[in-house]
N, C-alpha and C positions, 0 to 999 in steps of 0.2 A: 697154665699153672699159675699164674699172679691172682684168678679169681678165685683158684681153689683153696690158694693160702689165703686169699682175705675172707673166703666161705668158713674158715677153718676157727680162723681168728674170731671171726663172729659168733660163730656158735659158742666155742669156750667163753668166750668174754658172758654173753648170754648165760650161760648154764652157772659160771662163777656168781654171776648179780643173780638170780634165783636162787641159790643156795646159800648165798649171805642171808637176803631177805629172811628165808624160810629160819635159817637159825636164828636169827635175832629176832624173829617171831616167838618160835620154842621155846626160847630163854627168857623173855619177861612174860610168859604166861605162869600164872602162878603154880605150886605144886600141887597135886592134889590132895596130897596129906596135910598140907598146913590148914589147922582148924581154929580158932580161937572159941574161948565161952562168951557167950550171949549173956550179956547185961543190960540194963537201958542207958545205963550212963556209957557204955562202949557203942551201942549203937548211936546214939546221939552225939559222942563227941568223936567218934572216929568214923566218919561215913563211907569214908575211902575202905573199909575194913569190914563191913555189912556184909558182903558175898561169903566170906570167912565165917560169919557167927550162923549164919543161917539152917545148918543140919542140927546146932547145939540149939538154937531156939525152937525148930520143930519137934525136935526130943521131949525137951521141957514143957512145952505148951501144947495144948490140945486147943487147936484154935476153932475147929469145926463145933458149932454151936455158941461161939463167944458174939456176945453182941458189939456193933461197932464201935461204942463207947469205950469198952474193954481195951480194943484193938489201939485205939489213939491213945489212950494211958500206957498203955506198953510201949509203942513204937513210936510217940509222941504226933505234934500235929503238922510235921511237915512231909506231909502225903503229897505225891505227887499226882495225883486225880482221887477225886471223891466223889460219887454218884450216889444214889439209891439202888445202884446193882453191882458196886466193887468199890474197894477203896486199894490203891496202894502207894510201894514206898520203894524208892529204886536203891539197890544193892550195890551200884558201880562195880559190877561185876567183871568188867575189864572184857580184854578179848577173847571170845569164842563163849562167853559166860553170858549167864541172866543178867539184864539191867535192872531189873525189879519183879518185887514179890507183889502178888495180887491177892486180894480177898474176897471172893464172890459171896455176894449178900444176896439173903431172901427178902420177902418184903416187909418183915419183921426185924431187919438190919441184922440179922444175924450170920455168921459165915456158914456157908452151905460147901463153899470150896476152895483149894488153892492153886494158883498157878501164875508160872513164872513167862517173863515178856524180856525180848530184847530190845 
């Protein structure tokens, strides 16, 4: 009887902890409908909010065909990776979101694709 009671208490304790952690993670995840308008100033001055600007930025700008220098003029020189094939910027997406937006470049340094990474 004692062992059964201990087992039951242990199970209840584990379930309580799991539910508490899950609730905490869900509550700190930003709401899906929160969006911010993209501007170069906001991008540079509020990097922790970049992930909220992505949708607006992708609507406002047609990045495909843009030269890498145009990307740098728009998003700044604080990129997280830049080589002859891509340039990337941190978006600080947080839990369960993309952490970077990357622009795939062709041999002429023009954007041919956009992809997100964690």
